[in-house]
Every structure is written in structure tokens, then in C-alpha cells.
N, C-alpha and C positions, 0 to 999 in steps of 0.2 A: 353584345351577344361574345357568351366564350362558349369554345368547342372544345372539346378532351378526343382525342383520337382512342377509344379502346378495343382489346384484345376481342375477336369475334365470339361470341357465344350464339349458340339455342336462342332465337328470342321466348320460342315457349317456355325451355327450359328458365330463360331469365327471368319470367314474369310469373313464376311457380309463386313466392314468396309474397306475390303482390294479388292472388287471386283471390283472397277474402276480406281484401282490403276495399270499403267503397269508393266508388269514383275511379279505381283503378281500370285503364284502358289498355286493352294489345291489337294493335291494328296489323291484320297478318295476312300474311300471302303464302296460303300450302299449296297453290299450285303457282311453283316460280318461272315469270318468262318476264324475256327482255324490254318489253312494253308494258303488259298492265299487273305482275307478279311481281316486281324485280325490287320491293321495298316493305319495311316492316315501324312499328311505333310503338314505343311502350309510352305513356303519361299516368302519374296518380297524383293525388292530395290537391287539386286543382286548388287556386288562391280567389276564385267565383265560381260559383255556379247558378245556372237558370232551372228554372223549371215548368212546367206551363201544362193546364189538365180541365179542360172544361171552363175557358173563362178565369183562371185563375192564375197572375203569373208571382212566381217567387224567385227572387234572388238571395241568395244565400238562406233558404229555407224561412224566409221571411217574405209576405206577400206583400206585394206594392203595383199601384198603377201601372198599365199601358201592353201596347202589343208586343208577345212577345219578342216579334223579328223586330219590330222597331229597337227593343231594346239591344235584342244582340247585335244589331247595326251600332248603334251608338259603342258599344262598348267593344267594341273591334275598331271602331273609330280612333278611342281613345289609346288603343294599344298598337297604335300601327309601329312596325319594324320592318327592315330591309330584311331581306332574306339571304344566305351566303349562295353564291351560287353555285359551289363543289361540293355541297353536304345534299344530301335526301329531301324532297319537297317540303314535307311537315318538320318546322321546327320552331314550333312551339303556334299555338292557339285558341279556338276553341273547337272540344271535339264534344263527339256525342250521337245523338241519336234524335231524328224528327219523326213523327209516326205517321202513321197514313190520317188520324182523323186531325193534321192538324191543316191539314186543306180545305176542312169547313171555314178558317180564317180569311181563305181567299176566294174560295166562292162559294155560289150560294146551294149551299145543301141542307137537307135535314139533319135536324143536332144528332149528335151520334146516340147509342144506345146505353142508356147509364145500369150499372151495375150488373152487366152482364159477364163479368172478371173473376175467375176466383179470389178471393177475396188478400189473398196474400201475391195476388198478381196486377193488384189495379194502378197497372203505370202511367205515369206520364205520356204526355202527347207531346211533349220536349224535354229532353234532359242532358243541357250542354255544362261543359265544366272547360275555366280556362286556367291552361297550362304554360306556365313559363320555363320549364325542364322537360327536357323531352331524351328518351332514347334514340336512338333513329338507326334501322341495318341497311347496306345494301348487301341483298339475298346472292347478288350475284358474285358481286367483287369479295364477298365476304368480311367487310369490313362496318364496323360498329363506333359509334357517334356519342357522347353525351353533349347537351345542348343547351343552357342554358341562359336565361335573360337577367340581367341584375336588378332593374329596377321597375319593376311592377308592383311588387308590394312588401319587397325585403326578405320574404321567406324561400327563395328563389336556392341559394344555397343549401338549406338543411334539405328542400327538396330533393336539388343534383344530387346529395350525400348518401340518401335513402335509395335512389335509383340505381350508382355507381353499387352501392353492396351486395343490389342485388346481382351484381356480374360476377358475383363469388361463384368457382365452382363447386357443382353440389351431385350428389346422385342421380338418379335418373329416377322417378318413381312411376311404378305400372302399377295401373290397376284394373282389378279383375271386372269384368261387364254384367252389370249389374244383372236378379234376375228378372224374364219380362214384366214389366206390370202392366196394372191395370190401365186400359184405358178407351176412350171413346169419342166420337166424330158426329159433328152438328148437322149432319147430310148421310140420311139412308140415301142406297143407291138410287132409289126408283126418287128421292127427294131431289136427288143434285141433277138429276136429267129432266124431269119438271121443270125446276130451276133454267137450265139447258134450254128448254122448248121456250118455257119462258122470252127469255130474252131474245131466240130467231122470232118467236112471234112481234117485238120491240124493233128488230129488224125490217122487218118485211112491211110495217105499220109507218116505214121512214125515219123513225126516234133516232137511231144509231146505226154505224157501222158494225161496231164490235163493242162486247163488256167482258171484261176479264171477273170470272164469281169463282170463289176460295169457301174451301169447306176449311172449319175449322177441328183441328186436333187438340183432346185434353189428354194429357198423361196422370196419374197419379205416381206422385213421386214416394221412391222407398227411406227408410229414414238412413241418418247418413249420407244421403246420395252428396257427389259431388260435383258442384258445378262446373265448375272448369275440367273436373274431368271427364263429362260429358262431353263438352268442347273438344277436346283433344281427341276422342273418338270419334267424335264427326268429322272434324279435319281430315284426319286418315281414310276415313272410308268415303266423304265428296272432298278432297283436295279444291280450292276455289282460288282464284287471282283477289279475290275483296271481303275477304272473312276478316271475321274481329269478337271479341271478347270483354263486353263491359260488364263489371263486374259495381251495381250500384248500390248493394248493402241489403237490402228487401228483398231483392230482384236480380237475374244476374240478365243479358241477352248475349245470346252464342248466333253468329252469323258467320255460314258457310256461302255465301252467296257470289254467283259467275259473273253478276252482272253489275257494269260502271253504270251510274247513273249520270252526274256530273262530275268534272273535271275543266277546273280554270287555271292553265296557268301561261304568266308572261302575255294573258290580253286574249289566249286563245282557246276555246269553250269546246267542249266535246262530249256528248253521251252516247251512248254504245247499248242499244234496245237489245232484247231476247225475244222474238218472237217465232215460235215453231219448233215443238219438240218430238225425239222419238226416245223409248227407252234404247238403253244398251243392247244389243245380242250376246247371248251366251258364246257360242260361237264366233271365230274372225268371219266366216264364210256370212253368218245372221247378221253380223256387226256389221257390214261392209252393204250389207243389201237394207238395212235396216237406214243407214246413211244416206243412201244412194235416192232411195221414197223421200227421204224428208227433202232432199236437195232439188227434187225433183215434182215437191209435191207444190198443184195450184192455190190450194188452196191456206198453204201455210205461206207461202211466199206471200202471197195478195194480204193475211194477216197482219208480215211483218210487213211491209209497204204502206199500210194505212196507219202504222205507228211511226215510221219515219218521215210520211206526212205530219201526223200531229207533231212531232219533234222539232221538224223544221219549223211551221209556225211558232210551237213555244220561243226558238233560241231566236227565230227575228223579231221576235219584241223586245231584244238587248242584244242585239246584235247589230254590225255595218250593212247597210242594204247590199246585199248582193253577196253577203261575205261566206253566207250557209252553204254550206256543200254537203253530198255522200259519196265522201272517198271508199266506203265500203258497203255494201249491198248484198244481205243474204247469205252471208259465204257460215259453212259451218264449220261448228265449233263442236268437240269432243270434250265430255267431261265423264267423273268414274259413273255416271248411275243414267246417263243422259245425252243424245246431241242435241246439238239445239242450231238456231239460224239465228247469227247475231248479224247487225248494221250497225256503221256508225256516221253520227250527221257532226258536222263542225262548225265553225261559225268564229267570228273577230269580234269582240265585246265591244260595245260600243264605248266609246270614253266620258268617262263620268261614272260608269255604271260598277258594281260591285257584287261579289259573292250573294248578299244577301237579294239585289236584283233580280239576279238569274237563279233564287232559288223560287221568291216571289211568279218568276215569269213562268217557270217548270213544273214545280212541285203541286201534285205527286208526280211520278216520271209515267209517263203516258201507256207504257209498254203494260203497266198494273192498274190501267182502271178503262181504257178502251176508246173509241173516239164515237162522234165529238167526247172531250172529254168530260165537261159537265153533266150533260145527259147521260152519260154510263155511269160515273161519280153516283150522280142518282138514284139508277136502276140498283147498283149493286149498294146502295143505302136500304133498298126496297127489299132484295132479295137475303141478303147475308144476315143471318139472325144475330150475329155477332159483333161488336166492333173492332176491329183488324190490329190496332196497339201501334205498335214496332212495324207488325209487318208490312209491306207494302209503301213503309215512308223512308226511309235514310239515314245511315250510318255513314258517317266517315268525320270530315275538318273542314274547319275555312283557319288557315293560318293567320299569325300577324301582317304577314306582306299581301296579304287577301287571295293567295292562293286557295283553291277549293281540291277535294276528289272525296267522292260519296260516291256508295256503292245506291243502288237497290235494294232492300231488305226483307228479300226472300230467303230460302232457305233458313227462314233465321227462328227461331227458337224465346220464348219467357220465360225464364227458371225462376222458381219461386223455391218458399221453404219445402211446402208438400206440393204441387203441382206445376206443368209446366203446360204450356200452349205455343202450337204452330198453326201455319196456314199452309195448302197447299190447291194452287186455284189455274184457271187457265182461260185463252179468248175462245170466247165464242164469236163467229158469224153466221152466215146465213144460211153455209152445207154443212156447217158441224156436228157430229155422228154426236148426241146427246150420251150412249155406250162407250165412246169413242173419248170424249171431254174427262167423263168419270176415269175410264183408265189413267189417264194422262195424268190429272191430281194423285193420282197412287204411285204411277213414276218418282214424280218430283217430289214425293215424300218419304220413298223408301229410304234413302239416306236418312233420313231424321230419325223413323223410325227403329232403322238399322243399331244408333246408336242409343235407342233404349233397348237394344237387347230384343225388339219386336220384329218379327216376321209377319205383314197384314197376310201374306199366300195362306195362313197358317187356321185364316178365317177372319172377315172382317166386321166390326159391332155392329149392331142399329140393324 
């Protein structure tokens, strides 16, 4: 490994020259804090790519037989490299996204719905690049390093030079907000409320305790729409510690997620589920009142605790006996547009297991399925009319050293040439109010709509 410290610069500005280059990725912490939002990373031009969609695995664009997670694991094992203890955690490795429908490989579920995405958004279920050159930023210490590995495929020096060139100072480009584009949503108020009532019926019948039901928004993009410009607006409107922008060529993924899915470092495994939401108040007094109501809501706390129990079970499948713990339960975290209840579950990874084993045990995250997980996912497949794609999957990395950090891909938009789609949903429990659940979806979608210059209060389609 070769390491070069560079003068610190804003990662978003540094990424701008790469924003239209396929397989360029920015892992961003637009809500900076010491614990969850300290680091940012830029990588581009992977020396190897893996994609998977509906049974077809491709390596560098060419079909090959095999299971995508098995292939990912074998390739990581071929490129194991130790980490440098004094640098940010991601120092090269596999990075990209794992879509929700990838869960069908891990559990017995109905097949994903075919052909229900706009043609320019027919994205894979998994897209991962292998990167041997990375720009790593410490946003608190305001330091930056160029990290490269020399012996992957011989091209790391050129890739490192291209990343170094992005560090040159350049003027900040301010992009005007577009005019509000046309948009639709796949649930009317009445339809969504009936869906909530159907889930409650399943709960009363004893099938499940909780299921997460999402609605899908579709936006028609104007000509010359800047996908990275959209991401920059989104991160300003909804700062989040687990944000990301992935430019994939024919499409891009823009995420402003507040939720960590899985973090693995030095054998310690951690997940932080979010369950329980209230909108931010328009005055300090109302904001404090809404936060108080959330903290003291028996319904929201029960919803959170159910998912904590699910994740304790998932982590127990790969952790040492007795090591799974819950150091934080139902604590309030406030974001730009919503308050959330957040918990943390930790464990010590069992000897001989690695990041891909953890993915197999816990993917997709229980906070966006429900409990019990498999039956909740079957009900989601029955009720939701469209596949989820990257939404409710995970975005992040597995390092060459075995470390992993991934978000839950909520507050996440897939952007094509002419269309964009995103989802917003909520957990339904036995005492859910269908009208309140519908309103919660719009509370979660508000920043995403605003980044498109859409104000839903002006009238909801359908």
C-alpha cells in the first residue's frame, strides 16, 4: 500500500470532475459527527466489476455462472490486504450497492416483478466495483489521503493520478433549482390505507408482528437534468451521515440515508435500526413537542424493540454466543425533516467468518422488512406493486482488510436519463393508524421531493 497525504478539500467539490464518469462513487457524510459521519471517500475506474440481475451474474460485463455473493467473497479473498491503522477505515476494496431483491437469493420469496421500472432505470440487483485507489477524507481533522495498492492489476498508478488531479482547486458551481417536474405515486391515499389495513389483518391472524410497506414515487426529469446537481441539493436539504452518490453510467443512485445497516471493524459488528418517526416542527416549541411525543410513544417504541429483537437474532447467527448486546435502545435522533428513534445492536463476529457471511445472515435489514422477516417480505411482495430496486437494500463497501460499512438505502433515489424513482414507507403494527402511516410516508419523502423542487402540499397526484 502506498499512502500520500494531500491538502484537504471539500469531497463534493473534488468529486465534481468524476460526476459523469461511470462507476465513480462518493461515500459522503453530509451530517458530520465524531461517531457516524466522520469520513468520506471517493473512488473511480474499478479494475473489476460485478453485477447481478434476476439470475444473471456478470463479471466485467460478461455473463458467468455462479452466486453473486459467493463470487464476491472469493474475489475478496484473492485480494486480501492489511489495513493501515492510522487512516480512515476504507482503504480500497469492493464498493457499490446491494438491491432489496437480492434478498430473494437468501430466503424463499416470490420472484421479483419483471419489467415494472422505466426502461432507463432497469438497474441490477447488485452492482459492485473493486477499487485499488481511493481518496479518503477525515472531515473532522480536515485531512485527506490518496491510498493505492500496487499489485492488483498494474493500473493503480494511473487511477491514483486521475484521483490526484481531481484535488486541484476549482470554482464552486451553483446550479439553479429546476422547475417542478411531473410526478406520480403508485398508491393513492385510499389504496395505501387499505394496504395498511391488510397488514393489520395479517397481524391479527398471527402471521407477523410488523411489516414495512412503501409507496413508489416516479418523477419525469427535464432536459439536461444534472444528476449530481440533484444530489448536491438533496444533501443540503437532508444532511445525513450515511449519504452516497454512485454514478453508474446509464443511471445514478443518490442516497441521503440516516441509517447504518452494518459496520464491521476488528471483529466487532454493529447495526443501528431506525423505527419511529415524527416530522420536525415549524417552531421550536412544536418541534420539542413532537420529539417528546415520539420518545413517549408506546406504539413507536414497541415497533423499534421488535426490530431490535429481529436484529439480535440475525447477528446471533454469526456472532460469538453471549456477545450480542443492545447498548442503545430507542434514543432520539433529529434530522433536517424528521425525528427518529434509533437503537444499536452489537456483537463479536465468530472466528472464521467475514463480511459476506454477515450479509447472508442479515440482508436485507430488518428495519425495512418487518418481523418475522421472511413472512413480512412475502407480504411486502404481495402488497407492493413494484420492485424496490436499490431502495431498502444497502450501499457501502467491504474493504480488502475485511472491514465493512453499509447504510440502509432509504431516502434514496435512482436517477436515469428521463425518469427518477424513489420510495418512502413505514412499519405497520397492530395499532397503526392508516391515515397516520400515509402521512409518515410523505414526511419521509419531503426532502426528496423538495430536491426536485416539488412541494407535495400543493396537491398529491392520484
